[in-house]
C-alpha positions as CSV (number, residue, x, y, z in Angstrom):
1,M,0.0,0.0,0.0
2,K,1.3,3.4,-0.9
3,R,1.8,5.8,2.0
4,N,-0.5,8.4,0.6
5,D,-3.3,5.8,-0.1
6,R,-5.4,6.7,2.9
7,R,-8.2,4.4,4.0
8,T,-11.3,5.2,6.0
9,A,-13.1,3.2,8.6
10,A,-16.4,3.9,10.3
11,V,-17.3,2.7,13.8
12,L,-21.1,2.6,14.4
13,G,-21.8,2.7,18.2
14,G,-20.1,4.7,20.9
15,G,-20.4,2.2,23.8
16,L,-17.3,0.5,25.2
17,T,-17.1,-1.9,22.3
18,G,-17.2,0.9,19.7
19,L,-14.8,3.1,21.6
20,T,-12.4,0.2,22.0
21,A,-12.7,-0.7,18.3
22,A,-11.9,2.9,17.3
23,Y,-8.9,3.0,19.7
24,Y,-7.4,-0.2,18.4
25,L,-8.1,0.6,14.8
26,L,-5.9,3.7,15.1
27,R,-3.3,1.8,17.1
28,E,-3.1,-1.2,14.8
29,A,-3.2,0.8,11.6
30,S,-0.2,2.9,12.9
31,R,1.7,-0.2,13.8
32,Q,1.1,-1.8,10.4
33,G,1.7,1.3,8.4
34,V,-1.8,1.6,7.1
35,P,-2.8,5.3,6.8
36,L,-6.3,5.4,8.3
37,D,-9.0,7.9,9.1
38,V,-11.6,6.8,11.6
39,T,-15.0,8.2,12.2
40,L,-17.2,7.1,15.2
41,V,-20.9,7.6,14.9
42,E,-23.1,7.5,18.0
43,A,-26.9,7.9,17.9
44,S,-27.2,9.3,21.4
45,G,-25.8,12.5,22.8
46,R,-23.1,10.8,24.9
47,L,-20.4,8.1,24.7
48,G,-20.0,5.1,27.0
49,G,-23.2,3.2,26.3
50,L,-24.3,1.4,29.5
51,I,-21.3,2.7,31.4
52,N,-22.5,5.8,33.1
53,T,-20.9,7.1,36.4
54,L,-22.7,9.9,38.2
55,R,-20.4,11.9,40.4
56,R,-22.2,14.0,43.0
57,D,-21.5,15.3,46.5
58,G,-18.5,12.9,46.9
59,F,-20.5,9.9,45.7
60,H,-19.6,7.8,42.6
61,I,-22.8,6.2,41.5
62,E,-22.8,3.6,38.7
63,R,-26.0,3.9,36.7
64,G,-25.1,0.9,34.6
65,P,-22.6,-1.9,35.4
66,D,-20.7,-1.5,38.6
67,S,-17.6,-3.5,38.1
68,F,-15.8,-6.1,35.9
69,L,-14.1,-9.5,36.5
70,A,-10.4,-9.2,37.2
71,R,-9.7,-12.7,35.8
72,K,-10.7,-11.4,32.4
73,T,-7.7,-9.4,31.5
74,P,-8.6,-7.4,28.3
75,M,-9.9,-4.5,30.5
76,I,-6.8,-4.5,32.6
77,R,-4.6,-4.5,29.5
78,L,-6.5,-1.6,28.1
79,A,-6.2,0.3,31.4
80,E,-2.4,-0.3,31.3
81,E,-2.2,1.0,27.7
82,L,-4.3,4.1,28.6
83,G,-2.2,4.8,31.6
84,I,-5.0,4.5,34.1
85,A,-4.2,1.1,35.7
86,D,-3.1,2.7,38.9
87,E,-6.6,3.9,39.4
88,L,-8.0,0.4,39.6
89,T,-9.5,-0.5,42.9
90,G,-11.0,-3.7,44.3
91,T,-13.8,-4.6,46.6
92,N,-13.5,-4.1,50.3
93,P,-11.7,-7.2,51.7
94,A,-13.6,-6.8,55.0
95,A,-16.9,-7.1,53.2
96,R,-16.9,-10.8,52.4
97,K,-20.4,-11.8,53.4
98,T,-23.2,-12.2,50.8
99,Y,-26.7,-13.2,51.6
100,I,-29.5,-15.0,49.8
101,V,-33.2,-14.6,50.8
102,R,-35.2,-17.6,51.8
103,D,-38.7,-17.2,53.2
104,G,-38.1,-13.5,53.8
105,V,-34.9,-14.1,55.9
106,L,-31.4,-13.3,54.8
107,H,-29.2,-16.4,54.9
108,L,-25.4,-16.3,54.6
109,M,-24.3,-17.7,51.3
110,P,-22.3,-20.9,52.0
111,A,-18.5,-20.5,52.0
112,G,-16.7,-22.0,49.1
113,L,-19.2,-21.5,46.4
114,Y,-17.8,-20.9,42.9
115,L,-20.4,-19.6,40.5
116,G,-22.8,-21.4,42.8
117,V,-20.9,-24.8,42.8
118,P,-20.1,-26.0,46.3
119,T,-16.4,-26.7,46.9
120,S,-16.7,-27.1,50.7
121,E,-19.1,-29.9,51.6
122,D,-19.0,-29.1,55.3
123,A,-19.8,-25.4,54.8
124,F,-22.6,-26.3,52.3
125,M,-24.3,-28.7,54.7
126,E,-24.6,-25.9,57.3
127,T,-26.6,-23.6,55.0
128,G,-30.3,-22.9,55.8
129,L,-31.0,-22.1,52.1
130,L,-31.8,-25.6,51.1
131,S,-33.7,-28.5,52.8
132,E,-31.7,-31.5,54.0
133,E,-32.9,-33.5,51.0
134,G,-31.9,-30.6,48.6
135,K,-28.4,-30.5,50.1
136,R,-28.0,-34.3,49.8
137,R,-29.2,-34.2,46.2
138,A,-26.8,-31.4,45.4
139,L,-23.8,-33.2,46.9
140,E,-24.5,-36.3,44.9
141,E,-23.0,-34.3,42.0
142,K,-19.5,-35.4,43.1
143,H,-20.3,-38.8,41.6
144,F,-21.1,-37.4,38.2
145,R,-18.8,-39.0,35.5
146,P,-17.6,-37.8,32.1
147,S,-19.7,-40.6,30.6
148,D,-22.8,-38.8,31.9
149,A,-21.9,-35.6,30.0
150,G,-24.4,-34.1,27.6
151,A,-23.8,-33.4,23.9
152,G,-24.4,-30.1,22.1
153,D,-25.9,-27.0,23.6
154,E,-28.7,-27.0,26.2
155,S,-30.1,-24.4,28.6
156,A,-28.1,-23.5,31.7
157,G,-31.0,-24.5,33.9
158,E,-31.4,-28.0,32.4
159,F,-27.6,-28.6,32.7
160,L,-27.5,-27.4,36.4
161,E,-30.6,-29.4,37.4
162,R,-29.1,-32.6,35.9
163,H,-26.0,-32.0,38.1
164,F,-27.5,-30.6,41.3
165,G,-31.3,-31.0,41.3
166,P,-34.1,-28.5,41.0
167,E,-34.0,-27.1,44.6
168,M,-30.3,-26.0,44.1
169,V,-31.2,-24.3,40.9
170,D,-34.2,-22.4,42.4
171,R,-32.5,-21.3,45.7
172,I,-28.9,-20.7,44.7
173,F,-28.1,-20.9,40.9
174,E,-31.1,-18.9,39.8
175,P,-30.4,-15.8,41.9
176,L,-26.7,-16.0,41.6
177,L,-26.2,-16.7,37.9
178,A,-29.5,-15.5,36.3
179,G,-28.7,-12.2,38.1
180,I,-25.9,-11.6,35.6
181,Y,-28.4,-11.7,32.7
182,A,-31.7,-11.0,34.5
183,G,-32.9,-14.0,32.6
184,D,-34.5,-17.4,32.9
185,L,-31.9,-20.1,33.3
186,Y,-34.1,-22.5,31.4
187,R,-33.9,-20.3,28.3
188,L,-30.3,-19.2,28.4
189,S,-27.7,-21.1,26.4
190,L,-25.1,-22.9,28.4
191,E,-22.4,-22.6,25.7
192,A,-23.0,-18.8,25.5
193,T,-23.2,-18.1,29.2
194,F,-21.1,-20.6,31.2
195,P,-19.1,-22.6,28.6
196,Q,-16.6,-23.5,31.3
197,F,-19.2,-25.7,32.9
198,R,-19.5,-27.9,29.8
199,E,-15.7,-28.1,29.5
200,I,-15.4,-29.2,33.1
201,E,-18.2,-31.8,32.7
202,R,-16.4,-33.3,29.6
203,R,-13.1,-33.6,31.5
204,H,-14.2,-34.4,35.0
205,G,-17.9,-35.2,35.0
206,S,-18.4,-33.6,38.3
207,L,-18.3,-29.8,38.5
208,M,-17.4,-30.0,42.1
209,A,-14.3,-32.1,41.5
210,G,-13.3,-30.1,38.4
211,I,-13.6,-26.7,40.1
212,R,-11.7,-27.9,43.2
213,E,-8.8,-29.1,41.0
214,A,-8.8,-25.9,38.9
215,R,-8.8,-23.6,42.0
216,L,-5.8,-25.5,43.4
217,A,-3.9,-24.9,40.1
218,E,-5.1,-21.3,39.7
219,P,-2.1,-19.4,41.0
220,A,0.2,-21.2,38.6
221,Q,-2.1,-20.6,35.6
222,M,-2.8,-16.9,36.0
223,Q,-1.8,-14.8,33.0
224,S,1.4,-12.8,33.4
225,G,0.8,-9.4,34.9
226,G,-2.9,-9.9,35.6
227,E,-2.3,-11.0,39.1
228,E,-0.6,-7.7,40.0
229,R,-3.3,-5.6,38.6
230,S,-6.1,-7.7,40.1
231,I,-4.9,-6.5,43.5
232,G,-6.3,-9.6,45.1
233,S,-9.9,-8.8,44.2
234,V,-12.3,-10.8,42.1
235,F,-14.0,-7.6,40.9
236,L,-12.5,-4.3,39.9
237,N,-13.6,-0.7,39.3
238,F,-11.8,2.6,39.0
239,R,-11.5,5.1,41.9
240,R,-13.6,7.6,40.1
241,G,-16.0,5.1,38.5
242,L,-16.2,3.1,35.4
243,S,-16.7,6.2,33.2
244,T,-12.9,6.7,33.8
245,V,-12.2,4.3,31.0
246,T,-14.7,5.6,28.5
247,E,-13.7,9.2,29.2
248,T,-10.0,8.4,28.7
249,L,-10.8,6.5,25.5
250,E,-12.7,9.6,24.2
251,A,-9.8,11.9,25.0
252,R,-7.2,9.6,23.3
253,L,-9.4,9.2,20.2
254,K,-9.7,13.0,19.9
255,E,-5.9,13.4,20.3
256,S,-5.4,10.8,17.6
257,G,-7.7,12.6,15.1
258,C,-10.7,10.4,15.3
259,V,-13.9,12.2,14.2
260,I,-16.6,11.6,16.8
261,R,-20.2,12.4,15.7
262,L,-22.8,12.4,18.5
263,G,-26.5,12.4,18.0
264,E,-26.4,11.0,14.5
265,K,-28.0,7.7,13.9
266,A,-26.9,5.4,11.0
267,L,-30.1,4.7,9.0
268,S,-28.7,2.4,6.3
269,L,-25.6,0.7,5.0
270,S,-25.0,0.0,1.3
271,A,-22.2,-1.7,-0.6
272,G,-20.5,-0.5,-3.7
273,A,-17.0,-0.7,-5.3
274,D,-14.3,1.7,-6.3
275,E,-11.4,0.4,-8.6
276,G,-12.3,-3.2,-7.6
277,R,-12.3,-2.7,-3.9
278,P,-15.5,-2.5,-1.7
279,V,-16.7,0.8,-0.6
280,Y,-19.5,1.1,2.0
281,R,-21.9,4.0,2.3
282,I,-23.6,4.9,5.5
283,R,-26.6,7.2,5.4
284,L,-27.2,9.2,8.5
285,E,-30.4,10.5,10.0
286,N,-29.6,14.1,9.0
287,G,-29.4,13.0,5.3
288,E,-25.6,13.0,5.1
289,E,-23.7,10.1,3.7
290,L,-20.4,8.7,4.9
291,A,-18.1,6.5,2.7
292,A,-15.8,4.0,4.3
293,D,-13.5,1.2,3.2
294,A,-14.4,-0.8,6.4
295,V,-17.1,-0.6,9.0
296,A,-17.1,-1.9,12.6
297,V,-20.7,-2.3,13.8
298,A,-20.8,-2.1,17.6
299,L,-24.5,-2.0,18.1
300,P,-27.2,-4.2,19.8
301,A,-28.4,-7.2,17.8
302,A,-31.6,-5.6,16.5
303,E,-29.7,-2.6,15.1
304,I,-27.1,-4.9,13.5
305,A,-30.0,-6.8,11.9
306,R,-31.7,-3.6,10.7
307,L,-28.5,-2.2,9.0
308,L,-27.4,-5.5,7.4
309,A,-30.8,-6.9,6.4
310,P,-30.6,-5.8,2.8
311,L,-27.1,-7.3,2.4
312,A,-27.1,-10.6,4.4
313,D,-29.2,-13.1,6.2
314,V,-29.8,-11.6,9.6
315,S,-32.4,-14.1,10.9
316,A,-30.0,-15.2,13.7
317,M,-29.6,-11.6,14.9
318,R,-33.3,-11.1,15.0
319,N,-33.8,-14.2,17.2
320,I,-31.8,-12.6,20.1
321,P,-34.1,-11.1,22.8
322,Y,-33.2,-8.4,25.2
323,L,-34.7,-7.7,28.6
324,S,-35.3,-4.4,30.5
325,V,-34.1,-3.7,34.1
326,A,-33.8,-0.8,36.4
327,N,-31.6,0.1,39.4
328,V,-32.6,2.3,42.3
329,V,-29.8,3.9,44.4
330,F,-30.4,5.2,47.9
331,G,-28.0,7.6,49.5
332,Y,-28.0,7.9,53.3
333,D,-26.3,9.8,56.1
334,A,-24.3,7.4,58.4
335,E,-25.8,9.2,61.4
336,G,-29.0,7.4,62.4
337,F,-28.5,4.6,59.9
338,D,-29.8,1.4,61.4
339,H,-28.0,-1.5,59.7
340,P,-24.3,-2.7,59.9
341,L,-24.0,-3.3,56.1
342,D,-21.7,-6.2,57.1
343,G,-21.2,-7.6,53.6
344,T,-21.7,-7.0,49.9
345,G,-25.5,-7.3,49.8
346,F,-28.0,-10.0,49.0
347,L,-29.8,-11.9,46.2
348,V,-33.5,-12.6,45.9
349,P,-34.7,-15.8,44.3
350,R,-37.6,-15.4,41.9
351,S,-39.7,-17.7,44.1
352,E,-39.6,-15.0,46.9
353,G,-42.0,-12.8,45.0
354,R,-40.2,-9.5,45.8
355,L,-39.9,-6.4,43.7
356,I,-36.2,-6.2,44.0
357,T,-34.1,-9.0,42.5
358,A,-30.9,-8.1,44.4
359,S,-29.3,-5.4,46.5
360,T,-25.7,-4.3,46.6
361,W,-24.5,-2.5,49.8
362,T,-22.4,-0.4,47.5
363,S,-20.5,1.7,50.0
364,S,-19.6,-1.4,52.0
365,K,-18.5,-3.3,48.9
366,W,-16.8,-0.4,47.2
367,P,-15.5,2.2,49.8
368,H,-14.6,4.7,47.1
369,T,-18.2,5.2,46.2
370,A,-19.3,7.3,49.2
371,P,-17.8,9.7,51.7
372,P,-16.9,8.3,55.1
373,D,-20.0,9.7,56.7
374,K,-22.4,8.4,54.0
375,H,-23.9,5.1,52.8
376,L,-24.9,3.9,49.4
377,I,-27.3,1.0,48.6
378,R,-28.2,-0.1,45.1
379,C,-31.2,-2.3,44.3
380,Y,-32.2,-4.0,41.1
381,V,-35.6,-4.3,39.6
382,G,-36.8,-6.4,36.7
383,R,-35.9,-9.8,35.2
384,A,-37.4,-12.3,32.8
385,G,-41.2,-12.4,33.4
386,E,-41.1,-9.3,35.6
387,E,-40.2,-6.6,33.1
388,E,-43.4,-4.7,33.8
389,N,-41.8,-3.6,37.1
390,V,-39.3,-1.5,35.2
391,E,-42.2,0.7,34.0
392,L,-43.6,1.5,37.5
393,S,-43.7,5.2,38.3
394,D,-40.8,6.6,40.3
395,E,-43.0,6.9,43.3
396,E,-44.2,3.2,43.0
397,M,-40.7,1.9,42.5
398,I,-39.2,3.8,45.4
399,A,-42.0,2.7,47.7
400,G,-41.7,-0.9,46.7
401,V,-37.9,-1.0,47.0
402,Y,-38.1,0.8,50.4
403,K,-40.7,-1.8,51.6
404,D,-38.4,-4.7,50.6
405,L,-35.4,-3.2,52.3
406,K,-37.4,-2.6,55.5
407,E,-38.8,-6.1,55.6
408,L,-35.6,-8.0,54.6
409,M,-33.0,-5.9,56.3
410,G,-35.0,-4.2,59.0
411,L,-33.8,-0.9,57.5
412,A,-36.0,2.0,58.6
413,A,-33.6,4.9,57.8
414,K,-34.9,7.4,55.3
415,P,-32.6,8.0,52.2
416,K,-31.4,11.5,51.6
417,F,-31.6,11.1,47.9
418,V,-32.7,8.5,45.3
419,E,-31.4,7.9,41.8
420,I,-33.4,5.7,39.4
421,T,-32.0,4.4,36.1
422,R,-34.1,2.4,33.7
423,L,-32.1,0.4,31.2
424,R,-34.6,-0.7,28.6
425,R,-33.8,-3.6,26.4
426,S,-30.3,-3.7,27.8
427,M,-29.8,-7.3,29.0
428,I,-29.1,-9.7,26.1
429,Q,-30.6,-13.2,26.4
430,Y,-28.6,-15.9,24.6
431,P,-30.9,-18.6,23.3
432,V,-29.9,-22.2,23.1
433,G,-27.7,-22.7,20.0
434,H,-26.6,-19.0,20.0
435,R,-22.9,-19.6,19.7
436,R,-23.1,-21.7,16.6
437,A,-25.6,-19.3,15.0
438,M,-23.2,-16.4,15.6
439,D,-20.2,-18.2,14.2
440,A,-22.2,-19.1,11.0
441,F,-23.4,-15.5,10.8
442,L,-19.9,-14.0,11.1
443,A,-18.5,-16.5,8.5
444,E,-21.2,-15.6,6.0
445,L,-20.8,-11.9,6.5
446,K,-17.0,-12.2,6.0
447,R,-17.7,-13.7,2.6
448,R,-20.4,-11.3,1.6
449,L,-19.2,-8.1,3.1
450,P,-15.4,-8.1,3.6
451,G,-14.4,-5.3,5.8
452,V,-17.8,-5.1,7.6
453,V,-17.3,-6.5,11.1
454,P,-20.0,-6.6,13.8
455,A,-18.8,-6.8,17.4
456,G,-20.1,-6.7,20.9
457,Q,-22.3,-8.6,23.3
458,P,-24.0,-10.8,20.6
459,F,-20.6,-12.3,19.8
460,G,-18.4,-12.3,22.8
461,G,-20.2,-12.1,26.2
462,V,-21.8,-9.5,28.5
463,G,-18.9,-8.5,30.7
464,L,-16.9,-5.2,30.1
465,P,-13.7,-7.2,29.4
466,D,-15.7,-9.1,26.8
467,C,-16.7,-5.8,25.2
468,V,-13.1,-4.7,25.1
469,A,-12.0,-8.0,23.5
470,E,-14.7,-7.7,20.9
471,G,-13.7,-4.1,20.0
472,K,-10.1,-5.2,19.6
473,R,-11.1,-8.3,17.6
474,A,-13.0,-6.1,15.1
475,A,-10.2,-3.6,14.8
476,E,-7.5,-6.2,14.2
477,E,-9.7,-8.0,11.6
478,I,-10.4,-4.7,9.8
479,V,-6.7,-3.6,9.8
480,R,-5.6,-7.0,8.5
481,W,-8.1,-6.8,5.7
482,L,-7.1,-3.2,4.8
483,A,-3.4,-4.1,4.8
484,E,-4.0,-6.9,2.3
């Protein structure tokens, strides 16, 4: 490629995946000597997508996700490259307790659970969350053999019930794991949500045995550098909130010459050719048209389907549902506050019939989120089958959440302020067979539309490190293609 033969790339979507895609596009193009101009198009008036930190009166309030997994290192690597790794902070080591509700009472989660799987039989037998029969059935899982392993994809609920029985699914796995997706475990794909369970089953049969072995070997298998940055915490955030990473990405993109267009929705995408190479045209809502040699599409599944429908088979994208949730954050003065907040919070099984699905004692779990004389509690509303709760009025939602906190925690203190965030159609639900459908879709798209690369939650997972990895994947694929 001649040095003056500049190429252009468009990134559609300004969430974490899109920001990361634009950042790595510029970085990889520079490394490979590909002169590249990048334009990022975001339909809303702000960047960051679901990441949205509210900073007020000394509080750091996450209105979207509140942390990311330290063991998934793409976010840590990105923080290092951006020069903000020193701002990473972990959960409070003194706040180790987590509770699960049973019959309106908070029960301590058994010690030794790993994604709900017991690794300490003695601690598990002491829990009041399950009946004696339920506990005995769950511990029979240690006799599971590789020959009993399933074949192909199945729902996470069916898989876990085969291993541990229905009571364990209802009382522990459902609130713990479905809370990540706000979904129905019996509809969520195992391969797309917890693929490690299938791999352990194939190798060991028993999840209990496989996880115990893996945890013993974990220190020797940690990726180089990750253990230092994880600072001994399973979950990480930044001292000034998760928006630190998106704000830093925005600043670096502007410094690198990336054009950022806010409040402009991409209405359509069409394909043409110029001197034998593809050229893509993006029509914006304001009537303007952008031309690009390559396009990273970092949008929700329905938007990807809408843009690509005239050019490819998008039926797999249209089959991906999303759920709506809300979070309610209460801020308190420490004076007169009548609960010790002696842990990270609690989970609420569906069978309890409560408005809230979980509560994080945020200022206890994350000390950086509130001043020393204040407390912060975050509650979650909405899940599969209960989405109507997200549309309650502010008054109804606040009253319902306050009632649940009073009955479950005995908390009578009145909050000084309340922040409600409704995240409509924000929680992706991976149907059974999702992973193979996405692999086929990406392969077909690569043949039909070289240089058009969709990325994000439909393809790589829901965690923030997954979004970073997806943005980087899209960028590297595009730069490789442009370099050819």
